[in-house]
N, C-alpha and C positions, 0 to 999 in steps of 0.2 A: 812491478808493472803498475801502470796508471790505474787509478781506482775511482769509484764514484765520488764526486765532489771535487776532483782535480780539474784544473783549468787546461784547456787545449794548449799543448806545448807550442811555442813559436817555432815555425820552420819556413823554409823557402827551398823548394826543390823543383826539378823539371818534370813535366808531364810527358806523355807519349809523343807529343808534337814538339818537344824541346822548349815549351813555354813555361815560364816560372809560375808556380802556384805558391801563394803565400797564405799561411794560416790565418793571419789577421783579416784577410778578405773573405774568409769563410764564416765569420761571425755574423749573426743576424738571422740565420735560418738554422733549423735543426740539421745536424750533420752526422752522417754515418761514415766512419773510417774503418775500412776492413783491411787487415793484413793477411797476405797469403804468401806461402813459401816460394813459389816459382811460377812464372807465366807459362801457359801452354802445357801444363802438366794435368793429368786427368782430374784430380780432385779440385784443383784450383779453377780449372775450366768449368766444372759443374757449378761451383759456388758463384763465379763471376757471371755465368750465363743465367743462373737462377735470379740473381739480383737484376740483371738486364731484362729478363722476361717479366719481372714484377716491378720494373722501374716506374711505370705509370701509377701503380698503387702506392709505391713509396713516395713518389713526388706529391700525390694527392694528400698523403699524410704529413706533408711538409718537409720531407727529408731531401737533402742533397747528399750525393755519394762520392766517396773518394777511395780508390783501391791503391794499396801500397805494397811493393815488394822490393827486393834488392836487385832486381833486374835492370839492365841497361835501358836507355831511352829506345834504342833500336828494338830490343826484345818486347818492350811494352807496346811500341808502335805496331809491331807484327801481331801481337795478341789482340790489341785494341781493334785493328783493322779487320782481322780474320773474323771476329765476332760482332763487329759494329757496336761496341759498347757505347751507351749514351752518357757515360760518366768518365772522368779522368782517371788515368792510372799514373801513379808517381813512380819514377825510377830513383830509388834511394840506394844507389850503389855503395855509398860510403856509410850507410846505415845510420845517418844522423837522426832521422825521424824514428826509425825502428828502435834505436837505443833509447830515445826520449820517452817512447811509449812502453818500453820494457818488454818487448816481445822477442828479443834475441835471447834465447834460452837454450839450456841443454835439452836435447831430445834423444829418444831411443827408438830405433827401428831395427827389427830383426836382430836384437841383441847388441847392436852397435850404438855407441853413445857419441854424439856430435853436437855442435852448436848450430842453431838454425832459427828461422822465424816460426813462432808458434801461431797458428791460425787463430786470430782473435778479432772481434768486432767491437768497436767503441762507439757509443752514441752520445752526442753532445746536444745541449739545448741551445737556444738562440743566443745565449750569453757566452757560449763556449765552455760551459761547465759539463763535465762528464756525468750523465744520468744513468748510464748502464754499461756494463762490460759483459760481453758474451764470450766466455772462454771455451765453451764446448760447442763450437759452430758445427752445425750439420749442413754440409755443402748443398744437399738437395733441397733443403728447406730454409736456407739462409734468410730470405726475405720474410718468411713467416715468423722466424725467430725475432726479427727486428720489429715487425708489426704487432706481435702479441704483447710487447712490453708496454 
């Protein structure tokens, strides 16, 4: 998994509107990249909505936000439209970014072991250097976790 001191990996992927988002264009402002397992699922919705509800505070603190999951552009578009998120959601169906950040890991639920996205938030400075990794994301207070750092 990406760690503090690592550089923002290079990537180019589609957002919810089918527009290309390139990592190099995200340099220059503090950046929050949050990975979530699946669009429109209860816990992911709580997290994304908490970040949306606190977007003004996060923006005032100088952050830009980017949400990433392995969902299709269509699923991301539905999720984005349903809740009117003020930030982009990336459709990483081939798991290019997910793998670069190291969040595709073995998970266990109800005794079953499987591979999936581990809910993780990465914070980068203006130069694209990782300054913080939040591995134990609390969906209901995701924005507070970012701001308290």
